[in-house]
NULUMPA-194937 format. One record per residue (C-alpha): residue number from 1; residue in one letter; x, y, z. Coordinates in pm, whole numbers, plus 50000, padded with zeros to 5 digits. Example, Ala and Ser with C-alpha at 12.3 -4.5 7.8 and 13.67 -1.06 7.14 Angstrom:
2
{n 1 res a u 51230 v 49550 w 50780} .
{n 2 res s u 51367 v 49894 w 50714} .
! end
This chain:
379
{n 1 res m u 49996 v 49998 w 50006} .
{n 2 res i u 50121 v 50348 w 49898} .
{n 3 res d u 50212 v 50605 w 50170} .
{n 4 res h u 49943 v 50894 w 50167} .
{n 5 res w u 49875 v 51226 w 50325} .
{n 6 res i u 49504 v 51223 w 50338} .
{n 7 res t u 49305 v 51556 w 50377} .
{n 8 res p u 48948 v 51493 w 50471} .
{n 9 res d u 48677 v 51766 w 50495} .
{n 10 res r u 48686 v 51732 w 50859} .
{n 11 res l u 48862 v 51510 w 51087} .
{n 12 res f u 48784 v 51376 w 51443} .
{n 13 res d u 49085 v 51254 w 51640} .
{n 14 res g u 48904 v 51092 w 51932} .
{n 15 res r u 48876 v 51407 w 52123} .
{n 16 res d u 48818 v 51706 w 51889} .
{n 17 res l u 48688 v 51801 w 51563} .
{n 18 res h u 48918 v 51965 w 51318} .
{n 19 res d u 48924 v 52142 w 50998} .
{n 20 res g u 49221 v 52183 w 50782} .
{n 21 res k u 49402 v 51880 w 50906} .
{n 22 res a u 49549 v 51587 w 50739} .
{n 23 res v u 49655 v 51225 w 50840} .
{n 24 res l u 49970 v 51042 w 50716} .
{n 25 res i u 49908 v 50681 w 50634} .
{n 26 res r u 50207 v 50442 w 50651} .
{n 27 res d u 50193 v 50066 w 50670} .
{n 28 res a u 49825 v 50079 w 50681} .
{n 29 res r u 49808 v 50286 w 50989} .
{n 30 res v u 49749 v 50640 w 51073} .
{n 31 res v u 50087 v 50769 w 51202} .
{n 32 res d u 50069 v 51140 w 51210} .
{n 33 res i u 49802 v 51426 w 51236} .
{n 34 res a u 49926 v 51749 w 51095} .
{n 35 res d u 49815 v 52081 w 50931} .
{n 36 res t u 49720 v 52002 w 50574} .
{n 37 res p u 50029 v 51955 w 50368} .
{n 38 res q u 50041 v 52078 w 50012} .
{n 39 res k u 50057 v 51737 w 49854} .
{n 40 res g u 49761 v 51600 w 50062} .
{n 41 res v u 49508 v 51398 w 49868} .
{n 42 res p u 49157 v 51521 w 49934} .
{n 43 res v u 48890 v 51277 w 50064} .
{n 44 res k u 48527 v 51354 w 50107} .
{n 45 res g u 48352 v 51334 w 50450} .
{n 46 res l u 48441 v 51335 w 50814} .
{n 47 res l u 48716 v 51099 w 50921} .
{n 48 res t u 48693 v 50946 w 51240} .
{n 49 res p u 48793 v 50628 w 51446} .
{n 50 res g u 48536 v 50359 w 51413} .
{n 51 res f u 48287 v 50325 w 51690} .
{n 52 res v u 48332 v 50126 w 52006} .
{n 53 res d u 48032 v 49952 w 52180} .
{n 54 res l u 48050 v 49787 w 52524} .
{n 55 res q u 47708 v 49626 w 52507} .
{n 56 res v u 47625 v 49406 w 52222} .
{n 57 res n u 47414 v 49104 w 52260} .
{n 58 res g u 47405 v 49004 w 51890} .
{n 59 res g u 47403 v 49085 w 51532} .
{n 60 res g u 47401 v 48916 w 51180} .
{n 61 res g u 47119 v 48681 w 51309} .
{n 62 res v u 47334 v 48543 w 51599} .
{n 63 res q u 47263 v 48612 w 51951} .
{n 64 res l u 47570 v 48545 w 52195} .
{n 65 res n u 47354 v 48343 w 52438} .
{n 66 res s u 47243 v 48092 w 52167} .
{n 67 res t u 47578 v 48076 w 51994} .
{n 68 res p u 47853 v 48130 w 52279} .
{n 69 res t u 48148 v 48045 w 52045} .
{n 70 res p u 48445 v 48228 w 51874} .
{n 71 res e u 48265 v 48198 w 51547} .
{n 72 res g u 47943 v 48342 w 51701} .
{n 73 res m u 48131 v 48655 w 51834} .
{n 74 res q u 48297 v 48706 w 51496} .
{n 75 res i u 47962 v 48696 w 51320} .
{n 76 res i u 47841 v 48962 w 51566} .
{n 77 res a u 48140 v 49177 w 51520} .
{n 78 res d u 48129 v 49158 w 51148} .
{n 79 res a u 47768 v 49245 w 51133} .
{n 80 res h u 47827 v 49566 w 51342} .
{n 81 res r u 48149 v 49648 w 51146} .
{n 82 res r u 47925 v 49719 w 50838} .
{n 83 res f u 47773 v 50006 w 51029} .
{n 84 res g u 48089 v 50165 w 51158} .
{n 85 res t u 48148 v 49976 w 51498} .
{n 86 res v u 48482 v 49824 w 51476} .
{n 87 res a u 48537 v 49727 w 51837} .
{n 88 res l u 48274 v 49579 w 52077} .
{n 89 res l u 48214 v 49365 w 52387} .
{n 90 res p u 47994 v 49060 w 52301} .
{n 91 res t u 47754 v 49059 w 52576} .
{n 92 res v u 47611 v 48739 w 52740} .
{n 93 res i u 47291 v 48799 w 52958} .
{n 94 res t u 47145 v 48608 w 53231} .
{n 95 res d u 47170 v 48240 w 53144} .
{n 96 res l u 47262 v 47891 w 53294} .
{n 97 res p u 47621 v 47875 w 53439} .
{n 98 res e u 47720 v 47647 w 53148} .
{n 99 res v u 47634 v 47921 w 52889} .
{n 100 res l u 47849 v 48167 w 53081} .
{n 101 res d u 48134 v 47918 w 53076} .
{n 102 res s u 48097 v 47870 w 52715} .
{n 103 res a u 48096 v 48243 w 52659} .
{n 104 res a u 48417 v 48291 w 52856} .
{n 105 res d u 48598 v 48010 w 52663} .
{n 106 res a u 48493 v 48173 w 52336} .
{n 107 res a u 48618 v 48511 w 52464} .
{n 108 res i u 48964 v 48350 w 52559} .
{n 109 res a u 48965 v 48170 w 52218} .
{n 110 res a u 48866 v 48503 w 52017} .
{n 111 res r u 49131 v 48737 w 52186} .
{n 112 res g u 49283 v 48931 w 51897} .
{n 113 res q u 49006 v 48857 w 51642} .
{n 114 res p u 48898 v 49151 w 51462} .
{n 115 res g u 48671 v 49387 w 51656} .
{n 116 res i u 48627 v 49168 w 51964} .
{n 117 res i u 48772 v 49341 w 52266} .
{n 118 res g u 48651 v 49132 w 52556} .
{n 119 res l u 48324 v 48997 w 52719} .
{n 120 res h u 48039 v 49192 w 52900} .
{n 121 res i u 47864 v 48958 w 53145} .
{n 122 res e u 47517 v 49117 w 53195} .
{n 123 res g u 47350 v 48920 w 53486} .
{n 124 res p u 47255 v 48689 w 53613} .
{n 125 res h u 47340 v 48869 w 53929} .
{n 126 res i u 47071 v 49128 w 53917} .
{n 127 res a u 46755 v 49213 w 54098} .
{n 128 res m u 46442 v 49033 w 54016} .
{n 129 res a u 46239 v 49353 w 54044} .
{n 130 res r u 46442 v 49505 w 53752} .
{n 131 res r u 46530 v 49213 w 53551} .
{n 132 res g u 46362 v 49333 w 53214} .
{n 133 res t u 46377 v 49049 w 52958} .
{n 134 res h u 46608 v 48844 w 53170} .
{n 135 res s u 46482 v 48508 w 53277} .
{n 136 res p u 46347 v 48524 w 53634} .
{n 137 res d u 46434 v 48139 w 53666} .
{n 138 res l u 46797 v 48205 w 53614} .
{n 139 res v u 46859 v 48519 w 53824} .
{n 140 res r u 47080 v 48456 w 54124} .
{n 141 res p u 47327 v 48623 w 54373} .
{n 142 res l u 47685 v 48641 w 54275} .
{n 143 res d u 47847 v 48318 w 54342} .
{n 144 res t u 48190 v 48158 w 54336} .
{n 145 res r u 48151 v 48011 w 53986} .
{n 146 res t u 48111 v 48348 w 53843} .
{n 147 res m u 48398 v 48486 w 54043} .
{n 148 res n u 48615 v 48212 w 53912} .
{n 149 res t u 48508 v 48275 w 53542} .
{n 150 res v u 48605 v 48623 w 53582} .
{n 151 res t u 48926 v 48535 w 53746} .
{n 152 res r u 49002 v 48300 w 53446} .
{n 153 res l u 48924 v 48565 w 53192} .
{n 154 res r u 49154 v 48821 w 53353} .
{n 155 res e u 49432 v 48575 w 53373} .
{n 156 res a u 49391 v 48533 w 53002} .
{n 157 res d u 49417 v 48913 w 52967} .
{n 158 res v u 49057 v 48944 w 52850} .
{n 159 res s u 48895 v 49275 w 52929} .
{n 160 res v u 48582 v 49205 w 53134} .
{n 161 res m u 48254 v 49425 w 53227} .
{n 162 res i u 48033 v 49266 w 53455} .
{n 163 res t u 47680 v 49406 w 53515} .
{n 164 res l u 47521 v 49338 w 53860} .
{n 165 res a u 47289 v 49482 w 54116} .
{n 166 res p u 47427 v 49592 w 54429} .
{n 167 res e u 47176 v 49381 w 54620} .
{n 168 res a u 47296 v 49068 w 54449} .
{n 169 res a u 47658 v 49100 w 54564} .
{n 170 res t u 47845 v 49187 w 54883} .
{n 171 res l u 48069 v 49501 w 54886} .
{n 172 res d u 48363 v 49264 w 54937} .
{n 173 res q u 48269 v 49072 w 54622} .
{n 174 res i u 48260 v 49393 w 54427} .
{n 175 res a u 48593 v 49499 w 54553} .
{n 176 res q u 48740 v 49153 w 54460} .
{n 177 res l u 48604 v 49204 w 54095} .
{n 178 res a u 48763 v 49553 w 54081} .
{n 179 res r u 49098 v 49411 w 54209} .
{n 180 res l u 49090 v 49152 w 53923} .
{n 181 res g u 49070 v 49445 w 53684} .
{n 182 res a u 48705 v 49395 w 53579} .
{n 183 res v u 48478 v 49694 w 53516} .
{n 184 res v u 48201 v 49637 w 53760} .
{n 185 res s u 47891 v 49817 w 53611} .
{n 186 res l u 47589 v 49862 w 53832} .
{n 187 res g u 47250 v 49796 w 53663} .
{n 188 res h u 46921 v 49587 w 53665} .
{n 189 res t u 46897 v 49724 w 54012} .
{n 190 res d u 46627 v 49850 w 54243} .
{n 191 res a u 46913 v 49989 w 54489} .
{n 192 res t u 46876 v 50307 w 54693} .
{n 193 res s u 47118 v 50576 w 54627} .
{n 194 res e u 47308 v 50480 w 54945} .
{n 195 res m u 47346 v 50137 w 54831} .
{n 196 res m u 47471 v 50259 w 54497} .
{n 197 res a u 47717 v 50503 w 54658} .
{n 198 res a u 47866 v 50217 w 54882} .
{n 199 res a u 47906 v 50003 w 54558} .
{n 200 res f u 48096 v 50278 w 54393} .
{n 201 res t u 48315 v 50317 w 54683} .
{n 202 res a u 48382 v 49947 w 54694} .
{n 203 res g u 48505 v 49961 w 54344} .
{n 204 res a u 48220 v 49981 w 54092} .
{n 205 res s u 48318 v 50235 w 53815} .
{n 206 res c u 48042 v 50205 w 53565} .
{n 207 res a u 47652 v 50190 w 53533} .
{n 208 res t u 47462 v 49986 w 53265} .
{n 209 res h u 47214 v 50161 w 53024} .
{n 210 res l u 47114 v 50447 w 53242} .
{n 211 res f u 46726 v 50483 w 53328} .
{n 212 res n u 46645 v 50141 w 53194} .
{n 213 res a u 46601 v 49864 w 53464} .
{n 214 res m u 46697 v 50110 w 53749} .
{n 215 res s u 46519 v 50242 w 54052} .
{n 216 res p u 46404 v 50581 w 53916} .
{n 217 res m u 46499 v 50928 w 54038} .
{n 218 res v u 46212 v 51117 w 54225} .
{n 219 res g u 46198 v 51437 w 54431} .
{n 220 res r u 46275 v 51291 w 54772} .
{n 221 res a u 46458 v 50966 w 54665} .
{n 222 res p u 46759 v 50985 w 54396} .
{n 223 res g u 46741 v 50606 w 54344} .
{n 224 res a u 46997 v 50428 w 54127} .
{n 225 res v u 46929 v 50667 w 53839} .
{n 226 res g u 47003 v 50992 w 54069} .
{n 227 res a u 47290 v 50818 w 54216} .
{n 228 res v u 47454 v 50752 w 53888} .
{n 229 res i u 47400 v 51093 w 53746} .
{n 230 res n u 47549 v 51260 w 54070} .
{n 231 res s u 47863 v 51022 w 54064} .
{n 232 res t u 48188 v 51043 w 53865} .
{n 233 res c u 48141 v 50677 w 53735} .
{n 234 res y u 48104 v 50595 w 53364} .
{n 235 res s u 47762 v 50512 w 53228} .
{n 236 res g u 47625 v 50380 w 52926} .
{n 237 res i u 47300 v 50508 w 52785} .
{n 238 res i u 47101 v 50375 w 52483} .
{n 239 res c u 46966 v 50655 w 52234} .
{n 240 res d u 46716 v 50492 w 52016} .
{n 241 res g u 46406 v 50707 w 52089} .
{n 242 res h u 46241 v 50408 w 52268} .
{n 243 res h u 46454 v 50309 w 52573} .
{n 244 res v u 46493 v 50674 w 52700} .
{n 245 res a u 46316 v 50983 w 52611} .
{n 246 res d u 46551 v 51207 w 52406} .
{n 247 res e u 46498 v 51500 w 52657} .
{n 248 res m u 46614 v 51261 w 52935} .
{n 249 res v u 46925 v 51155 w 52744} .
{n 250 res g u 47018 v 51527 w 52701} .
{n 251 res l u 46953 v 51603 w 53056} .
{n 252 res a u 47170 v 51326 w 53195} .
{n 253 res i u 47465 v 51423 w 52976} .
{n 254 res r u 47449 v 51782 w 53093} .
{n 255 res a u 47392 v 51694 w 53455} .
{n 256 res r u 47690 v 51496 w 53513} .
{n 257 res p u 47943 v 51652 w 53755} .
{n 258 res v u 48249 v 51571 w 53545} .
{n 259 res p u 48275 v 51557 w 53170} .
{n 260 res d u 48325 v 51255 w 52946} .
{n 261 res r u 48166 v 50987 w 53151} .
{n 262 res m u 47858 v 50917 w 52936} .
{n 263 res f u 47906 v 50673 w 52638} .
{n 264 res l u 47655 v 50533 w 52392} .
{n 265 res v u 47580 v 50170 w 52383} .
{n 266 res s u 47355 v 49991 w 52133} .
{n 267 res d u 47221 v 49705 w 52345} .
{n 268 res a u 47189 v 49556 w 52000} .
{n 269 res m u 47016 v 49224 w 51942} .
{n 270 res a u 47061 v 48966 w 51657} .
{n 271 res t u 46833 v 49179 w 51439} .
{n 272 res v u 47105 v 49423 w 51357} .
{n 273 res g u 47244 v 49314 w 51010} .
{n 274 res g u 47007 v 49003 w 51030} .
{n 275 res p u 46642 v 48882 w 51036} .
{n 276 res e u 46376 v 49092 w 51201} .
{n 277 res h u 46321 v 48811 w 51476} .
{n 278 res f u 46513 v 48581 w 51682} .
{n 279 res d u 46450 v 48347 w 51986} .
{n 280 res l u 46556 v 48422 w 52338} .
{n 281 res y u 46515 v 48170 w 52617} .
{n 282 res g u 46269 v 47992 w 52371} .
{n 283 res e u 46058 v 48290 w 52333} .
{n 284 res h u 45995 v 48474 w 52005} .
{n 285 res i u 46125 v 48824 w 51982} .
{n 286 res a u 46012 v 49040 w 51707} .
{n 287 res l u 46086 v 49390 w 51555} .
{n 288 res k u 45781 v 49607 w 51556} .
{n 289 res e u 45799 v 49980 w 51450} .
{n 290 res g u 46161 v 49993 w 51552} .
{n 291 res r u 46115 v 49822 w 51888} .
{n 292 res l u 46201 v 49478 w 51991} .
{n 293 res i u 45913 v 49337 w 52195} .
{n 294 res n u 45872 v 48999 w 52376} .
{n 295 res a u 45564 v 48821 w 52452} .
{n 296 res e u 45496 v 49029 w 52775} .
{n 297 res g u 45515 v 49338 w 52548} .
{n 298 res s u 45846 v 49454 w 52725} .
{n 299 res l u 46150 v 49597 w 52543} .
{n 300 res a u 46393 v 49296 w 52476} .
{n 301 res g u 46710 v 49477 w 52375} .
{n 302 res a u 46753 v 49723 w 52108} .
{n 303 res h u 46757 v 49746 w 51715} .
{n 304 res v u 47001 v 50015 w 51668} .
{n 305 res t u 47366 v 50090 w 51569} .
{n 306 res q u 47616 v 50313 w 51712} .
{n 307 res a u 47605 v 50533 w 51384} .
{n 308 res e u 47221 v 50568 w 51453} .
{n 309 res g u 47274 v 50658 w 51814} .
{n 310 res i u 47523 v 50918 w 51724} .
{n 311 res k u 47293 v 51073 w 51459} .
{n 312 res r u 46999 v 51088 w 51734} .
{n 313 res l u 47225 v 51239 w 51986} .
{n 314 res v u 47303 v 51532 w 51762} .
{n 315 res d u 46958 v 51574 w 51598} .
{n 316 res c u 46732 v 51517 w 51897} .
{n 317 res t u 46905 v 51562 w 52231} .
{n 318 res g u 47104 v 51886 w 52200} .
{n 319 res t u 47427 v 51710 w 52194} .
{n 320 res s u 47717 v 51853 w 52018} .
{n 321 res l u 47867 v 51633 w 51713} .
{n 322 res t u 48201 v 51649 w 51905} .
{n 323 res q u 48046 v 51506 w 52229} .
{n 324 res a u 47847 v 51237 w 52035} .
{n 325 res l u 48156 v 51116 w 51869} .
{n 326 res r u 48356 v 51097 w 52202} .
{n 327 res m u 48052 v 50899 w 52334} .
{n 328 res a u 48092 v 50632 w 52077} .
{n 329 res t u 48467 v 50629 w 52055} .
{n 330 res s u 48713 v 50763 w 52326} .
{n 331 res i u 48496 v 50742 w 52646} .
{n 332 res p u 48388 v 50379 w 52607} .
{n 333 res a u 48755 v 50294 w 52504} .
{n 334 res d u 48871 v 50477 w 52824} .
{n 335 res c u 48612 v 50301 w 53034} .
{n 336 res i u 48717 v 49945 w 52919} .
{n 337 res g u 49088 v 50050 w 52968} .
{n 338 res q u 49170 v 50033 w 52609} .
{n 339 res p u 49222 v 50406 w 52532} .
{n 340 res e u 49405 v 50336 w 52198} .
{n 341 res i u 49106 v 50200 w 52014} .
{n 342 res g u 48938 v 50536 w 52059} .
{n 343 res r u 49197 v 50752 w 51921} .
{n 344 res l u 49276 v 50821 w 51555} .
{n 345 res q u 49653 v 50818 w 51564} .
{n 346 res g u 49791 v 50455 w 51564} .
{n 347 res r u 49470 v 50305 w 51410} .
{n 348 res s u 49450 v 50049 w 51139} .
{n 349 res v u 49292 v 50200 w 50840} .
{n 350 res d u 49053 v 49916 w 50852} .
{n 351 res d u 48928 v 50066 w 51170} .
{n 352 res v u 48894 v 50450 w 51058} .
{n 353 res i u 48564 v 50538 w 50894} .
{n 354 res l u 48415 v 50822 w 50681} .
{n 355 res l u 48081 v 50982 w 50745} .
{n 356 res n u 47897 v 51210 w 50519} .
{n 357 res d u 47718 v 51541 w 50611} .
{n 358 res d u 47424 v 51347 w 50728} .
{n 359 res l u 47651 v 51135 w 50959} .
{n 360 res l u 47600 v 50838 w 50754} .
{n 361 res l u 47863 v 50566 w 50690} .
{n 362 res t u 48025 v 50604 w 50358} .
{n 363 res g u 48304 v 50359 w 50398} .
{n 364 res t u 48636 v 50285 w 50556} .
{n 365 res l u 48976 v 50462 w 50502} .
{n 366 res t u 49097 v 50130 w 50345} .
{n 367 res a u 48848 v 50162 w 50073} .
{n 368 res a u 48937 v 50524 w 50023} .
{n 369 res i u 49297 v 50458 w 49999} .
{n 370 res g u 49221 v 50169 w 49760} .
{n 371 res d u 49050 v 50417 w 49534} .
{n 372 res l u 49350 v 50648 w 49541} .
{n 373 res d u 49600 v 50363 w 49470} .
{n 374 res r u 49384 v 50246 w 49167} .
{n 375 res v u 49393 v 50627 w 49041} .
{n 376 res t u 49762 v 50663 w 49102} .
{n 377 res a u 49827 v 50312 w 48926} .
{n 378 res a u 49621 v 50418 w 48623} .
{n 379 res g u 49803 v 50758 w 48594} .
! end
């Protein structure tokens, strides 16, 4: 591949938006960002690191719980890559211990595969009252088996996020998970704000899909939602127009006491890049008017991509484009302890994407450079 100075219309480096900048591509990587040189080759669109998603249950017709294998993880990652997400945590939700074991085996085997950056364990150690679509028969307190699984993953250098409810684990267990290097994320919880604060002090550093499956914030009781918003922890949030009102998404982003703690998650299911239905716990889940609905009429995950979430953040919540891009790149990358995947410099051209003025994906930097190489060769 020929070395190139590329001059996009705009450039997002993982932190800030720039005009009049260029990137140097060498050995298929971004190796420098500088003021536009005279010989820079223009490329249409906004150049940005590909998106990072820390909560992906499925894609391409595959649900991780049903196919907890390295091949299943790769199908999910490949499906989301088509929409600009180049790094994700395959997410296994509440299930039998054997399913979690298989998902952990798969995450270890898949380490280093394109787009797979670890494993998110969402449940089964959650509050029954806030289980959402998670099977009530499989909810249980945090146990030695899960602790051993997280230990095994971390010993294999696999990044782990584990969603649990404070009422389903002891403070000592939360502290132990944090010492292992797992990102403990509080969610699916009916906890009081005091219980949440104690869990944060013990080592929890994140919250899972803010507002959803959490005790709400009311005037005289902050609940889990208020505790998260008032804290300095990281927090994921779904922005699809169904899970959280756009006004509340914008409010939560503005209300945090420190910046760059809110990040975008898709909570995507198998329908992204796949058929409009799938089975979960033997139950049929179908896409209806943009919402995934189970037999109880409850939301069962989301049918949204990070690209769609970014566009909705900008168009509907009052969030700046810079902040929206951070929420899908550098902030989740920092949260999971892999900051390099959220920055432009050093990234493979396969993991750098171009967006048009409507924030729609137009392709990767690989494809753009391939076009330039063909033009150069023809000339």
